[in-house]
C-alpha positions in Angstrom: 11.2 -0.4 15.6 13.2 -0.3 12.3 11.1 2.6 10.9 11.1 4.3 14.4 14.6 4.2 14.5 15.3 5.5 11.2 12.8 8.6 12.0 15.0 9.2 15.2 18.0 9.4 13.1 19.6 6.2 14.1 21.2 4.0 11.4 20.5 0.2 11.5 23.3 -2.0 11.9 24.4 -3.6 8.6 24.1 -7.5 8.3 27.2 -9.1 7.6 27.8 -12.5 5.9 28.7 -15.4 8.3 28.2 -18.4 6.4 30.9 -20.7 5.9 33.0 -19.1 8.6 34.8 -21.1 11.3 34.5 -20.6 15.3 37.7 -18.7 15.5 36.7 -16.4 12.5 33.4 -15.6 13.9 35.0 -14.7 17.2 37.6 -12.7 15.6 34.7 -10.8 13.8 32.7 -10.7 17.1 35.6 -8.9 18.8 36.1 -6.6 16.0 32.3 -5.5 15.9 32.3 -5.1 19.8 35.4 -2.7 19.5 33.6 -0.8 16.6 30.4 -0.5 18.7 32.0 0.8 21.7 33.9 3.4 19.9 30.9 4.5 18.1 28.8 4.5 21.1 31.5 6.8 22.9 31.7 9.3 19.9 28.1 9.8 19.3 25.4 10.1 21.5 22.0 8.1 20.8 18.9 10.2 19.2 16.2 9.7 21.5 12.9 8.4 20.5 10.2 11.0 21.5 6.6 10.4 21.7 6.4 12.8 18.5 8.2 10.3 16.3 6.1 7.6 17.7 3.1 9.5 16.4 4.5 10.4 13.3 5.4 6.7 12.4 1.5 5.7 13.5 -0.1 8.2 11.5 2.4 7.7 8.4 2.8 3.8 8.4 -0.3 2.7 10.1 -3.1 5.4 8.6 -1.7 7.5 5.9 0.2 4.9 3.7 -2.8 2.1 3.6 -5.1 4.9 3.0 -3.3 6.4 -0.2 -2.4 2.7 -1.3 -6.3 1.7 -1.2 -6.9 4.8 -3.0 -4.4 4.0 -5.6 -5.6 0.5 -6.0 -9.4 1.5 -6.2 -8.5 4.1 -9.0 -6.7 1.4 -10.8 -9.3 -1.2 -10.6 -11.9 1.2 -11.6 -9.7 2.5 -14.6 -9.2 -0.9 -16.0 -12.9 -2.1 -15.6 -14.2 -1.2 -19.2 -11.0 -3.0 -20.7 -11.6 -5.7 -18.6 -15.1 -6.1 -19.7 -14.0 -6.1 -23.4 -11.1 -8.5 -22.6 -13.9 -10.8 -20.8 -16.3 -10.6 -23.9 -13.6 -11.6 -26.4 -12.7 -14.5 -24.4 -16.2 -15.8 -24.3 -16.4 -15.1 -28.0 -13.4 -17.0 -28.6 -14.3 -20.0 -26.3 -17.6 -20.1 -28.4 -15.6 -20.1 -31.5 -13.3 -22.8 -30.3 -15.9 -25.3 -28.8 -17.9 -24.7 -32.5 -15.0 -25.5 -34.2 -14.1 -28.8 -32.3 -17.8 -29.8 -32.7 -18.4 -29.7 -28.9 -21.7 -27.6 -29.0 -23.7 -30.0 -31.2 -26.7 -31.4 -29.7 -26.8 -35.3 -29.5 -30.1 -36.7 -30.6 -31.1 -40.1 -29.4 
């Protein structure tokens, strides 16, 4: 709903911090907000949410953007595959070197 409202040209209400306020202060803030909202509603008409806006939001946010993000992620993974194989090989080589250094690869004869 936030995206649809932004596509329709509506501004979302800005959140205000209300932690640590007394009940009287909250009542005063609520009264001020109510007065500001009624003044704003009387001055500017609310933009309607048309079916075109809903279709645009669905196509963009649910179909197009995930598709593009999937292509970008897959392209990134494919491009780092050669580098990752070199890193894995070096890690295996280093692991064998450390285990030989510590004597963990010696065969125990009975």
